[in-house]
N, C-alpha and C positions, 0 to 999 in steps of 0.2 A: 799964700802958700810960703814963697822962696823964705820970707825974711823970717816966719816963724820957725819954718822947718831947720833954718841953719842955727837959730837961736837955741830949739829945744836940743840939739843934738849936741850941746854942749854943757848940758845940765849933769849932774855927778849922778844922781838917781835916775831910773829908767820910767819915762812916762810913755805907756802902752796904747796904741789904737783901741777902739771898744773892741773889734773881734779880738787882737792878742789880748786883751784884760779879759773877757772871757772866757779864752782858752787857759791861759795861765791860771784862773780860778778854778778852773775843771780840774786841771791837773793836779792843784794843791788837794783838793775833794779826795780825788782819786788816790790821791798817798794816803789820806787819812779819813777812811771811807767811814769811820764811826764818830768823828768830830763834827761839832757844830761851834760855828763860827760868825762871826758877826764883820761887819765892813770893815772895822778898824782893827781888830785882830788879823783878817787878810792883809790889809796892806803893809802891816807890821812883818808879816810871815814873807811876801812877796817884796817887799823892799822897793816899791814901786813910789812915781812922784805924783801917780794918780789920788784925787781926792776921794773920801769915803761917800760923796754924792755918784761919783762916777763907779763906783765900786758896787754901790746899793742897785745902781741902775742893772749894769752886769748881772747880779744876781738875781733882778727880778725878770730878766732876759733867760736867765737859764732855768728859773723856776718856771715860766710861763712855757719852755721847750721840752719841761719834765726831767731835765737833768739833776737839778736840783728841788728840794721841797722844805718851804719855810717851816720854824718848828717854835716860833714867837718869839718877841724880845729882840727881833731885826736880827735873829740868827737861821742859819740855814743848814742841811744837811744833804750829803748825797743821795740821792733817788737808788737806793739798794734794789727796789724791784727791776728797774732801766737798766742798773750796774751789772745786774746779774744776766740779766738777759743778753747785754753786748757781750760780757764775758763768755756765754755759750753759744753766741751767734754761728752763724753757719757762712761758709764762704762761696763766692761767684767771682766771675771777672763779665768786665762790660768797659763798656766806653762812656765818657762824660760828658753829658750835657749840660752846660752852664746857664743858670737865669742869670738877669738882671742884678737881681739882689744878692747874687755872690755865691748863693746855695746852688747845687747840681742833683740832675737826676741821672743816675747809672741806667745807660741800657747793655741789661745783661745777654747775654745770650742762652736762649731755651727758658726764658722766661716771659710770661708774659706781659705781668707788672714790673715797671721801671722802680729802682730805689731812690728814695730821696736822700740825700748826703748833705749835711750841713755845711756851713764854709768852713767851720773850724774843724770839721773831720775830713777835708779833703786834702790836708797834708801836703800841699803843693803842687796837686793835679790842677790839670787847668782842661779847656774844651778840647775835646778831640781825643783825650789823653785815653789808651786802653791801659784799666786798672785792675787790680785784685782787690775785692772787699769785704769785709764781715760784714752780715746784714742781721736784723734782727727786728722784732716787732714788740713796740714798745706797750707797756700796760695799757689796757684800756682803747687801743689803736687797734686799725685792722691794714694801714698799709704801711711796709715795712721801711725800716730804717737800715743809714749804712755808715761805714769808714772805711776810708781808702786805706788798704795796709801795705801796699805796695804797687807803684807806678811802672806795668811792664812796658810800657813804648810811648813814647812824645810824641803828639800828633805834630810839632813844631818846634823849633829853637831861635828863629827870628822875631824880635817884636819892636814896636817904634815907642818911643818915650820921651822924657823930658831928661835932660841933662843936667844935676844939680853939684857944683863945682865946690870942693871943700880945701882947705890950706894942706892938705895931705894926704885926703882921697877924694872919690867922687863917686856918685852913682847915680843909675838912669832909673825913675820912676815910670814904668811902662804902664799903659793905659787897659788896666783890664781892673773888673770888681772880684774882692779889693784890690786896688794897687799892689805890685810888687817892687821893691828897690832892688835893684842887681848893682851890686859891688862893680866896678871896672877898674882897669890898672890905666891909672895916669901916665905909665912909660909908654905903653904902645898904643895910646889914644891918638886919632887923628885930628889935626887943629879944629878945636870947637872951641864954644863960649857958653858960658853961664847961660840955662836955660834954653840950650839949642833944642830942637827936635834931633834925635837921632835914631838910627837904626842898633839896635843890641842884640849880637847872638850869644844867648845862656850857654856857656861851657861845661857850668856846674850846678848843681843843682842839689842844695840841704836834705838832710832826711827826713827834717820838720820843722815848722815855721821858724825854731830858734835862732835860725841863722840866716843870711839873706842868699840867693844864688850869685854865681860871680859869673862874670861875661865879656864881651868884647864888643868894641863901638866898629862896628861895617861901615858904617855912612853916616854922616852929617850931613841931616835936609835943610837947617838953618832955622830962624825965626818962627814960632808959630803965626797962623794967622791965614796964609797966602792960601789960593786954592790947590796949588800944584801941591805943597806938604800936606793936605787934608786927604786928598786923594791918594796920595802913596800911603797915608796912614790907615783908610780903608784897605786897601790892598794887604798892608803886611800883617793889620790887626785880624782879616780873616785867612791867613796861612798862606798867603802867596808871594813867593819871591820877586823881589823886583828886578834882580840881576840874573843872567846866567853865568852857572859856573865857567870857571877858564877854560876847562877840557871840551866843554859844549860848543862856548864861542867861538874855540881853535878850530874845531873840526868843522865848523859852520863857514868858516872863511877860506877852508882850504878846500871847500866845494868849488869844481869848476863850471865856471857860468857856460863856454862852448858846449854844443851838445854834438856828440861825437856822430861822424856818418854811419859808424857801426851800428848806434844806439836806431837811429832815423831808419836804417834799414830793416831794424826788427819791428816798426810799426806802421801806423797806415797811416801815411801822410796827407793831411789834410789843409796845408798851410797855403795851397791858392784857394779855399773855398771861404766866401766872405763870412767874418767869424766878429761877435760885437761881445761886450760885455755890458751889463747894465748895473749899477749900484747906486747906492746912496751918496750925495752929493761929498761929505766928510771920509768917504770908504777910503782906507790906505793898499788895503789887501784885496785882490778881485781873485776869488778863488772859483769862479764858475763863469763859464761864455754860452753862448750858442752860436749857431752858425746853419745858414740856410742859402741850399743851391735850387736851379730848375733843372730837373733832369731833361733830356731830350723827348721822352715819350709825354712831357706834360706833367709828370708826377715830380713831388716834393720832395728832395731829403732836407731835414731838419737833424742838427747834433746838440747833444748837452754834453758838455765838457765839465769836468772838475780835474784842478792840479793834482798831478799825479805825483802825490809827495813820498812815497815809498821808493822811488828811483834814490832819491836823496836819502832818507832816514831809512838805515839797514839794521835788523834786526839785532838788538844786544850792544849796539853804540852807545856812547854817552849821550848822541842827540836823542836817540831811541827811549832812554832811560829817562831824561828830563822830560821829555814828550809826556811819558806814561805817568811821571810822578805829577805833573800840572793838570795833566786830562783835559785842558779845552784852555781855549784864549777867555780874555775877563773882560769883559765891557764895560767901560763908566762913561759918566757922562759926556765927558773930555777927552778921552783915552783909551786905547786896548792894550794890556797885557798879554802879550802873544804867547800862544805855547809852545812856538817855536823861533828861536833868534830872527831878528828882521831880514837877513842874510836871505831867510828861506821864507817867511811869511810876507815880504816885503819885496822881495826881488824874484828869486830862481823858482818859488812856488806860487808868483803872482802872476796872473794872466793879463798882464801888462800888454797895451798895443805896441804895436809895430816892432815885437821879437818874438822870436823862437818859445815854445813851450811846451813841455813834455804834459800830456794828459789822460787821463781816463776815458772814455767817451761811449757815448749812447746813440747811435745812429738809427732815427725813424723815416722811413719812406711813408708818405701819403698819397693816396690816389688822388683821381679828381673830385671824387665823393668825401674827400676828407676822411678816409678811413684808413689806418695804418695796416698796409699790407706786409710790410718787412723792416728786420728791425737788427742791429748789429753792436754786439759791445765787445770791447777792446781798447789796446794802448795805441795812443796817438800822437803825433806832434802837431800842433795848431799855432796859427799865427792871426791874433788878435787885431781885427784891419782900424779898429776905434772904441773908446771906452765913451759909455754915455752915462750920464744921470738918469733917475728915473724921470726928472721933470724934463729932459731933453728927449727920451724917449715920446713922453707923451705927447708932446708937440708933434713928434711924426705921426704918432696914431691918430691925431686929431687933424692932420693934414694941412700944417703949417709949414711942412717943408723941409728940406734941409738935407744932410748927406745920408743913405742909406734908408731913405724915409721908405720907398716902396718893401724894401725887404722887413723891416719892423713893421708894416704895416701888414703885409704876409702873415709873419710870426702873430701878430696880435689875434688876425683873423682864425689861425689854426688854435690858437688858444681859447678863444670862445667858444669855439666847437667842442674844445677836449672838457671843457668848464660844462656845458650843457649837457653832455652826453654824462658827466660824473653825479651831477643834480639828478638827472634820469633814472640812474643805475642807484640812487639811494643815498648819495652821500651828503653832509650836511654843512652848511656853511656858517662857520662860526666868525662872526664879524664882532671882533671886539676894537676897541678904539687905542689907539697907542699914542702914549703920552710922550712929547720930546720938550726939549729945553733949549732954548736960544742963549749962547755964551757971549760974552763981550770980549775984547781983544787980550784981556788977562783969565780967559778960560772962567769967568764968573757968571752962573745962569742970571739972566735978566729977565727971562718970558718963559715962559709955560703955554705949550700950545698943542693941539690934538692933530696929530701926523695926519695929512690926507690922502686916504687909499685910493688910488686910481689905476686906470687897465694895466699901466705899463708895469706896475705890482704885482699883477692878478697873473701878467703874461709870463714873468719869470717865475711864480710859483706854479703856475700850472704844467710848464715844461719838467721842473722841479720835480713835482709830484707824479707825472708820467714816467719820467727816469728812474725814480724809486720803486714805483709798482712794477713796472715792466723789466726790471733787474731781479726783483723778489720773486716774480714769477718764472721769469728763468733758471734761477738757481733753484727754485722747489722742484721745475721739472727736473731738471740734472740730478737732482736728490733723489728720486724714486728710483734709480739705479746704485746708486752710490751715495755714502755718506759725506755730505759737503759743510764742514764747519763753516757757519757765517753766522752774521749778528741781525737778527731780526726784531723790528719793536713791535709786539703783539700787545693789544690791550685783553685786561682779564676779561673774566665774565661778569656781567653786572649783578649787584647786591641783589637778590629777589625782592628783600624789604622794600630797598629805594625805589624798585621798578614799582611793586605794588602800590608805595605812597605816589608815584608819579602817575599811575593809573588813576587815583582815586581822583586826584589834583583834575587830571583832563577831563574825568566824568562830569566833575562839577562844572567845568567850563565848557560843557557838551561834544566831547569829543570820547569815542569809544575805543580803546587801544586793545589791540589783541597780544597778550603778553604769553 
């Protein structure tokens, strides 16, 4: 590609790609809606370096999509009916949902049916962009077609691509379908080599496909092929920024590591209570913990703790706005792209062992019959005594001994009781196999295996479910007297048709369902 690309760029005539050629041919016929033209005439009028065979292929593709119609003797004419339908089309707004072919569907607000837009009518719109489109229904069809008239809001402006260096200019070909060349300023470009993989920010979009967008290279990744570069490519091409903005990083770095005595006094101090975290072996951030203590009357208090991120991330700050934009941490096979800078995600808001940490906690008191008789919810300060992997916690559950073995066994016993109670009350156990990858020293996957789910995993799940359910009930009861804004995850009512289908299937298997 690189050699041919550089060679073709020096030709005097324009040699267009297949998509560009179809677009230019269609524009030519629209300028002359009454003319009938053959491939040779089109080559002369467009002054392109493409041969007649490629033009003929483009004409046939346009005919298949009802843009043109053949008139005999290798001549084609604009399909006036579809041209008139497009001219009288209606307008709508929606979001671009790209397909692998380069075409797209526009998910329109208030419309049940998505609008198909061919690649030639996207006019630089890309996946996730909010656009204004003109829609029409072609003759002989029932499904609407459309053309992007205006891009209202770009979904992203950073892309990964390949850098191509020329004597007097440089372009980055970004990895989308169809690929787009971005002209980059060589004066402000960081040190890079021909065919390096780079991150480019698009600063200026053209109105139509006639011109290339202009951009700036923000990061040089290096030569293609390494696992690291491919992982970064996945992230950037799905709209995730690899770096945090400078003001966000600056704010995170200025956050104090020491917890003030004033803040501790405002919270319930649980630092003297045995507290542990249980996470996967490769976890870098520990965002939940369990605590346990035996009370003098024989009852047991269990605490479920999560990091108090809101103490550090205040509403309206650069940190808050960046977290809102990112919405979530992204987990790949070999890395995590965190929602918050590492200063928070891997340090201040990570419940690491042997350091004091601020938390939100749910405390439950179990009586000797393992029934919950008391609960408390609020802000705390905790101190994790040890970090366990799931495998290490499982060894203690199975009686192999080790530090905090009795505490973990007691937690597992209570979790078994909670689990049994949930199933008794109608909970469904959705057992699914989770596939994991074993990586070599260069983070290249060398083996695929099914993750074994043992009691240590279920123990953590059971206490997290308990905390979520109890907090939801607590807020719901509080909301009877006053309206409390809160986030609930509520499942929709089942589809009646699907329930009937399930009932018929169950009946054939010998089960009667009361629906």
